[in-house]
C-alpha positions as CSV (number, residue, x, y, z in Angstrom):
1,M,-40.7,22.1,49.4
2,K,-38.6,25.1,48.3
3,I,-36.2,24.4,51.1
4,L,-36.0,20.7,50.0
5,I,-35.4,21.7,46.4
6,S,-32.6,24.1,47.5
7,I,-31.0,21.4,49.6
8,L,-31.1,18.9,46.7
9,G,-29.7,21.5,44.3
10,L,-26.8,22.2,46.7
11,I,-26.1,18.5,47.0
12,F,-26.1,18.1,43.3
13,F,-23.8,21.1,42.8
14,N,-21.4,19.8,45.4
15,A,-21.4,16.4,43.7
16,V,-20.6,17.8,40.3
17,A,-17.9,20.0,41.8
18,A,-16.4,17.0,43.6
19,A,-16.5,14.9,40.4
20,E,-14.5,17.6,38.6
21,A,-11.8,17.7,41.2
22,I,-9.0,15.3,40.4
23,D,-5.5,14.3,41.7
24,I,-3.1,13.1,39.0
25,A,0.6,12.3,39.0
26,D,2.8,14.0,36.5
27,D,5.8,12.5,34.8
28,K,8.0,13.3,37.8
29,G,5.7,11.5,40.2
30,V,4.3,14.7,41.7
31,I,0.7,14.5,42.6
32,V,-1.1,17.6,41.3
33,H,-4.6,18.6,42.5
34,F,-7.0,20.1,40.1
35,P,-10.2,21.5,41.8
36,D,-11.6,21.9,38.3
37,S,-10.5,22.0,34.7
38,P,-7.9,24.7,34.0
39,K,-9.0,27.8,32.0
40,R,-5.7,29.6,31.5
41,I,-2.8,27.4,30.4
42,V,0.8,28.1,29.6
43,S,2.6,25.5,27.6
44,M,6.4,25.4,27.7
45,L,7.0,22.5,25.2
46,P,6.0,22.4,21.5
47,S,4.8,18.8,21.6
48,I,2.6,19.6,24.6
49,T,1.2,22.7,22.8
50,E,0.3,20.6,19.8
51,S,-1.3,17.9,22.1
52,V,-3.5,20.5,23.9
53,C,-4.6,21.8,20.5
54,I,-5.4,18.4,19.0
55,L,-7.6,17.8,22.0
56,G,-9.6,20.9,21.0
57,K,-8.4,23.1,23.8
58,C,-6.2,25.6,21.9
59,D,-8.4,28.4,23.1
60,L,-7.3,27.8,26.7
61,L,-3.6,28.6,25.9
62,V,-2.6,32.1,27.1
63,G,1.2,31.7,26.5
64,I,3.7,29.4,24.9
65,D,7.5,28.7,24.7
66,R,9.5,30.2,21.9
67,Y,9.6,27.0,19.8
68,S,5.9,26.3,19.7
69,N,4.7,27.1,16.2
70,S,1.9,24.6,15.4
71,P,-0.9,24.9,14.8
72,P,-0.4,28.4,13.2
73,S,-3.0,30.0,15.5
74,V,-0.6,29.8,18.5
75,S,1.8,32.2,16.8
76,K,-0.3,35.1,18.1
77,L,0.3,34.1,21.8
78,P,3.0,35.6,24.0
79,Q,6.3,33.7,23.9
80,L,7.7,33.0,27.3
81,G,11.2,31.8,26.7
82,G,12.3,28.1,26.4
83,G,11.8,25.1,28.6
84,L,15.3,25.5,30.1
85,D,15.2,29.4,30.3
86,P,11.5,30.4,30.9
87,N,10.6,34.0,31.5
88,I,9.2,33.6,35.0
89,E,7.9,37.2,35.3
90,A,6.1,37.0,32.0
91,I,4.5,33.7,33.0
92,L,3.3,35.1,36.3
93,S,1.9,38.2,34.5
94,L,-0.5,35.9,32.5
95,R,-2.0,34.5,35.7
96,P,-2.2,30.9,34.4
97,D,-4.0,28.3,36.5
98,L,-1.8,25.6,34.9
99,V,1.7,25.6,33.5
100,L,2.6,22.6,31.4
101,V,6.4,21.9,31.3
102,G,8.7,19.2,30.0
103,S,10.2,16.8,32.6
104,S,13.6,18.3,32.1
105,S,12.5,21.8,32.9
106,R,14.6,23.4,35.7
107,A,11.8,25.9,36.5
108,S,9.2,23.6,37.9
109,E,10.0,24.1,41.6
110,R,10.5,27.8,41.2
111,L,7.1,28.2,39.5
112,R,5.4,26.1,42.2
113,S,7.1,28.2,44.9
114,L,5.3,31.2,43.4
115,G,1.9,29.6,43.8
116,L,1.4,28.3,40.3
117,T,0.1,24.8,39.4
118,V,2.8,23.0,37.4
119,F,2.4,19.7,35.6
120,S,5.4,17.9,34.0
121,L,4.9,15.9,30.8
122,E,7.3,14.7,28.2
123,A,7.2,12.0,25.6
124,K,10.1,10.0,24.3
125,T,8.3,7.0,22.8
126,Y,5.1,6.2,21.0
127,A,3.6,4.9,24.3
128,D,4.5,8.2,25.9
129,V,2.7,10.1,23.3
130,Q,-0.4,8.1,23.9
131,R,0.0,8.5,27.7
132,V,0.5,12.3,27.4
133,L,-2.7,12.6,25.3
134,E,-4.7,10.6,27.8
135,K,-3.4,12.5,30.9
136,L,-4.0,15.9,29.2
137,S,-7.6,14.8,28.2
138,T,-8.2,14.0,31.9
139,I,-6.8,17.3,33.1
140,L,-8.6,19.3,30.4
141,G,-12.0,17.7,30.9
142,V,-11.9,16.0,27.5
143,S,-13.3,12.5,27.1
144,N,-10.6,9.8,27.3
145,D,-12.3,8.2,24.3
146,E,-11.4,11.3,22.3
147,A,-7.8,10.9,23.2
148,K,-7.9,7.2,22.3
149,N,-9.6,7.9,19.0
150,I,-6.9,10.5,18.2
151,W,-4.2,7.9,19.0
152,M,-5.9,5.2,16.9
153,Q,-6.1,7.6,13.9
154,M,-2.5,8.4,14.3
155,N,-1.6,4.8,14.1
156,K,-3.9,4.2,11.2
157,D,-2.2,7.0,9.3
158,I,1.3,5.7,10.0
159,S,0.3,2.3,8.8
160,S,-1.1,3.7,5.6
161,I,2.1,5.7,5.0
162,A,4.2,2.5,5.6
163,A,2.0,0.6,3.2
164,S,2.7,3.1,0.4
165,L,6.4,2.2,0.4
166,P,7.7,-0.5,-1.9
167,E,8.1,-4.0,-0.6
168,G,11.5,-4.9,0.7
169,S,12.1,-1.9,3.0
170,S,13.9,-4.1,5.5
171,K,16.8,-4.2,3.0
172,V,17.4,-0.4,3.6
173,R,19.8,0.4,6.5
174,V,19.3,3.9,7.9
175,Y,21.4,6.2,10.1
176,F,19.4,9.1,11.6
177,E,21.5,11.8,13.3
178,V,19.7,14.1,15.7
179,N,22.7,16.2,16.7
180,R,26.1,16.6,15.3
181,A,27.9,15.7,18.5
182,P,27.0,13.2,17.1
183,F,23.8,11.8,18.7
184,A,21.8,9.3,16.9
185,A,18.1,8.1,17.0
186,G,18.2,4.6,18.4
187,P,15.4,2.0,17.9
188,G,14.0,2.8,21.4
189,S,13.3,6.5,20.5
190,F,10.1,7.7,18.9
191,I,12.1,8.5,15.7
192,G,13.5,5.0,15.8
193,E,9.9,3.6,16.2
194,T,8.9,5.6,13.2
195,L,11.7,4.0,11.2
196,E,10.6,0.6,12.4
197,R,7.0,1.2,11.4
198,L,8.2,2.2,8.0
199,G,10.0,-1.2,7.7
200,V,13.6,-0.1,7.5
201,E,16.6,-1.2,9.6
202,N,18.2,1.2,12.1
203,I,22.0,0.8,12.2
204,I,22.0,1.8,15.8
205,P,21.8,-1.1,18.3
206,A,18.9,-0.9,20.7
207,A,21.3,-1.6,23.6
208,L,22.9,1.9,23.1
209,G,19.7,3.6,24.2
210,P,17.1,5.9,22.6
211,F,19.4,8.8,21.7
212,P,23.0,7.6,22.2
213,K,26.2,9.6,21.5
214,I,28.2,7.6,19.1
215,N,31.7,7.4,17.7
216,P,31.6,8.5,14.1
217,E,33.8,5.5,13.3
218,F,30.8,3.3,14.1
219,V,28.9,4.8,11.2
220,V,31.9,4.2,8.9
221,R,31.9,0.5,9.8
222,A,28.1,0.2,9.6
223,N,28.1,2.0,6.1
224,P,24.4,2.8,6.0
225,D,22.4,2.9,2.8
226,V,20.7,6.2,3.7
227,I,21.6,9.0,6.0
228,M,19.0,11.3,7.5
229,V,19.8,14.6,9.2
230,G,18.4,18.1,9.8
231,D,20.0,20.9,7.8
232,R,21.1,22.5,11.1
233,N,23.2,19.4,11.9
234,Y,24.4,18.6,8.4
235,L,27.3,21.1,8.3
236,G,30.7,19.4,8.4
237,M,29.2,15.8,8.2
238,V,30.9,14.8,5.0
239,D,34.3,16.1,6.3
240,R,34.5,13.6,9.1
241,P,37.3,11.1,8.8
242,G,36.2,8.2,6.5
243,W,32.8,9.6,5.8
244,S,33.4,10.6,2.3
245,D,33.7,6.9,1.4
246,L,30.3,6.0,2.8
247,K,28.1,4.7,0.0
248,A,25.2,6.9,1.2
249,I,27.4,10.0,0.7
250,K,29.1,8.9,-2.5
251,E,25.8,8.0,-4.1
252,G,23.9,11.1,-2.8
253,R,21.5,9.2,-0.6
254,I,21.4,11.8,2.2
255,C,18.1,13.3,3.3
256,V,18.8,16.8,4.7
257,F,15.6,17.9,6.3
258,N,14.8,21.6,6.3
259,E,13.9,23.5,9.5
260,Q,10.1,22.9,9.1
261,E,10.6,19.2,8.4
262,S,13.0,18.8,11.3
263,D,10.5,20.5,13.7
264,V,7.9,17.9,12.7
265,I,10.2,15.0,13.0
266,V,11.8,15.8,16.4
267,R,8.5,16.4,18.2
268,P,6.9,13.4,19.8
269,G,3.3,14.5,19.6
270,P,0.2,14.4,17.4
271,R,2.2,15.2,14.2
272,I,4.1,11.9,14.3
273,P,2.1,10.7,11.2
274,E,3.3,13.9,9.4
275,A,6.9,13.0,10.4
276,A,6.4,9.5,9.0
277,K,5.3,11.0,5.7
278,V,8.4,13.2,5.5
279,I,10.7,10.3,6.3
280,A,8.8,8.0,3.8
281,R,9.2,10.6,1.1
282,C,12.9,10.7,1.8
283,L,13.0,6.9,1.5
284,A,11.1,6.9,-1.7
285,E,13.4,9.5,-3.3
286,K,16.7,8.3,-2.0
287,A,16.5,4.6,-1.2
288,Y,14.4,3.2,-4.0
289,S,15.4,5.3,-7.0
290,A,19.1,6.1,-6.4
291,T,20.7,2.7,-7.1
292,P,19.5,-0.5,-8.8
293,E,20.5,-2.8,-5.9
294,L,18.1,-0.9,-3.6
295,N,15.3,-0.3,-6.0
296,V,13.2,-3.4,-5.3
297,H,11.0,-2.7,-8.3
298,Q,13.8,-3.4,-10.8
């Protein structure tokens, strides 16, 4: 009887172990094998760090990239460089059983060659954010229902924020600059999707792509009602040829987001509702109160 119990116990143990082992494709199409859930994780992208934490697994993080700063608890972790210039030696010294990187990371193959498990993930759209949450939940041993509930709550929060804006938002035409090259946020980007959810019109055509480099003259011709830009990219904007005549600039309808606000807005992760709130506040302050023709309550 004891032998039988032992055999049954061994069978059960093996079945559980087999159930935990998974093979899953990352965003580069690489099939990554996980014999069990990782226990020591390095995250090299802020949005991934935030996604791991919203899934309740912040305690598994042993190192982060230099830009990860949310939630505040991650600030005590070792910083390991950036996604494009990671500190390989420092990462190795932490003995991670999983390194999470962005799809554009140049270090993936190098890290794999050193025997580390590397998984590439990166979100550029709302659908990507949901997909990243669900893939991470599978890898981390979190219920997929939990990831779905988080995503549903995010959508609910964004809808509530949109509903708080005055009616007639579609009359407001917005230009959102993400880099002073200049690169803009198109409708197909997660920022563009937030603008759409808030009911405003993006002056950038969808055909140009999610984050197109544009000719500044295009903005002059489009003459947006509101301009949105981070303070790190605002320098010199009004000095561009013809821009001083833009009605958004002449009438002071420019939202210059500070560093903290910009960090929230440009990260496609679980803080998208917070980003929507920042953008909505900009619209409420600049679009609806600055001029009579845009204030739909007058």
